[in-house]
C-alpha positions in Angstrom: 27.6 -12.5 -17.7 26.4 -12.9 -14.1 22.7 -12.6 -15.2 23.1 -15.4 -17.7 24.8 -17.6 -15.2 22.0 -17.1 -12.7 19.4 -17.7 -15.3 21.1 -21.0 -16.3 21.3 -22.1 -12.7 17.7 -21.3 -12.1 16.7 -23.2 -15.2 18.7 -26.2 -14.1 17.0 -26.0 -10.6 13.6 -25.9 -12.3 14.5 -29.0 -14.4 15.6 -30.8 -11.2 12.3 -29.9 -9.5 13.9 -27.4 -7.0 11.3 -24.7 -7.8 11.5 -22.9 -4.5 15.3 -22.5 -4.8 14.8 -21.4 -8.4 12.1 -18.9 -7.4 14.4 -17.4 -4.7 17.3 -17.2 -7.2 15.1 -15.5 -9.8 13.8 -13.0 -7.2 17.3 -12.2 -6.2 18.2 -11.6 -9.8 15.2 -9.3 -10.2 16.4 -7.3 -7.1 19.8 -7.0 -8.7 18.6 -6.5 -12.3 15.0 -5.1 -12.1 14.7 -4.8 -15.9 15.7 -8.4 -16.6 12.7 -9.5 -18.5 14.1 -13.0 -19.0 14.0 -13.6 -15.2 10.5 -12.2 -14.9 9.3 -14.4 -17.8 11.0 -17.5 -16.3 9.6 -16.9 -12.9 6.1 -16.3 -14.2 6.2 -19.4 -16.4 7.4 -21.5 -13.4 4.5 -20.2 -11.3 2.1 -20.8 -14.1 3.2 -24.4 -14.6 3.0 -25.0 -10.9 -0.6 -23.8 -10.8 0.0 -20.5 -9.0 -1.9 -18.3 -11.6 -2.0 -15.2 -9.3 1.8 -15.2 -8.8 2.3 -15.8 -12.5 0.1 -12.8 -13.2 2.1 -10.6 -10.9 5.3 -11.4 -12.8 3.6 -11.1 -16.2 2.1 -7.8 -15.2 4.8 -5.9 -17.1 4.6 -8.2 -20.1 2.5 -7.6 -23.2 -0.3 -10.1 -22.9 0.0 -11.8 -26.2 -1.5 -15.2 -25.1 -4.8 -15.9 -23.5 -3.2 -17.7 -20.5 -1.1 -14.6 -19.7 -4.2 -12.5 -19.8 -6.0 -15.0 -17.5 -3.2 -15.0 -15.0 -3.1 -11.2 -14.9 -6.8 -11.2 -14.4 -6.5 -13.7 -11.5 -3.8 -11.6 -9.9 -5.8 -8.4 -10.2 -8.8 -10.1 -8.7 -6.7 -11.3 -5.8 -5.7 -7.8 -4.9 -9.1 -6.3 -5.9 -7.4 -4.3 -8.6 -5.7 -2.1 -6.0 -3.0 -0.1 -7.9 -1.3 0.5 -4.5 -1.0 -3.2 -3.8 0.1 -4.0 -7.4 2.8 -1.4 -7.2 3.9 -2.7 -3.8 4.0 -6.3 -5.1 5.9 -5.4 -8.2 8.8 -3.9 -6.1 10.4 -2.4 -9.2 13.5 -0.6 -8.0 15.2 0.0 -11.3 15.4 2.7 -14.0 12.2 2.5 -16.0 14.0 3.6 -19.1 15.5 0.1 -19.3 12.1 -1.5 -19.7 10.3 -2.4 -22.9 7.8 0.1 -24.3 4.7 -1.9 -23.0 6.3 -2.4 -19.5 7.2 1.3 -19.3 3.7 2.4 -20.1 2.1 -0.1 -17.8 4.3 0.8 -14.8 3.9 4.5 -15.4 0.1 4.0 -15.6 0.0 2.1 -12.3 2.2 4.8 -10.6 0.0 7.6 -11.9 -3.1 5.8 -10.7 -1.6 5.5 -7.2 -0.7 9.2 -7.2 -4.1 10.3 -8.3 -5.8 8.0 -5.7 -3.6 9.4 -3.0 -4.4 13.0 -4.0 -8.2 12.3 -4.1 -8.0 10.5 -0.8 -6.1 13.2 1.0 -8.5 15.8 -0.4 -11.5 14.0 0.8 -10.1 13.4 4.3 -9.3 17.2 4.6 -12.7 18.2 3.3 -14.8 15.9 5.5 -12.5 15.9 8.5 -12.5 12.1 8.7 -9.2 10.6 9.5 -8.7 7.3 7.7 -5.5 6.6 9.7 -5.5 5.6 13.3 -4.6 8.3 15.8 -1.1 7.8 17.1 -0.1 7.7 20.8 1.5 11.2 20.6 -1.7 12.7 19.1 -3.8 11.1 21.7 -1.5 12.3 24.4 -1.5 15.9 23.1 -5.3 16.0 22.8 -5.7 14.8 26.4 -2.9 16.9 27.9 -5.0 20.0 28.8 -7.5 17.8 30.6 -4.7 16.1 32.5 -3.2 19.4 33.5 -6.5 20.8 34.8 -7.1 17.5 36.7 -3.6 17.6 38.2 -4.1 21.3 39.3 -7.4 20.3 41.0 -5.8 17.5 42.9 -2.9 19.7 44.1 -5.4 22.4 45.2 -7.6 19.9 47.1 -4.5 18.4 48.7 -3.2 21.9 49.7 -6.6 22.8 51.2 -6.7 19.6 53.3 -3.1 20.0 54.5 -3.7 23.6 55.4 -6.9 22.8 57.4 -5.1 20.0 59.3 -2.2 22.3 60.1 -4.6 25.0 61.4 -6.5 22.4 63.5 -3.2 21.1 65.0 -2.2 24.7 66.1 -5.1 24.9 68.6 
């Protein structure tokens, strides 16, 4: 019931030319009902008609590309993210139960997730093997790597200060 009301409101907003409001409404519907293919289709079609082919491709990513314009939009979207499965999965933001999806959408989403997992495994293996760190070193790691040097330097300063104070004390005795 709520889903149909929101879809009808979004359609009336699109008809009135309030596309930004309709897009926000449809995105909220997708957050609430991730497997609502009607909302995905409506959002993709709205972006396509507005000329945003990449965004239309994102929302058609889980749709069986039966038409040439759908395939073209998906291609434009993939080119915009350089076919990065990690970026595609991040942009999809699918938070629902995959079992509620259609057969094509389920297979597509599972394939993207598997590609991300295999890419992460191969990347972590390479970084361990070569010793190269692809991530930036954190402040804590930098601090821990420079701590021994700092302790030795501090001990040296204390030693020199102690020697100078001792010499001045001995000189002041005579």
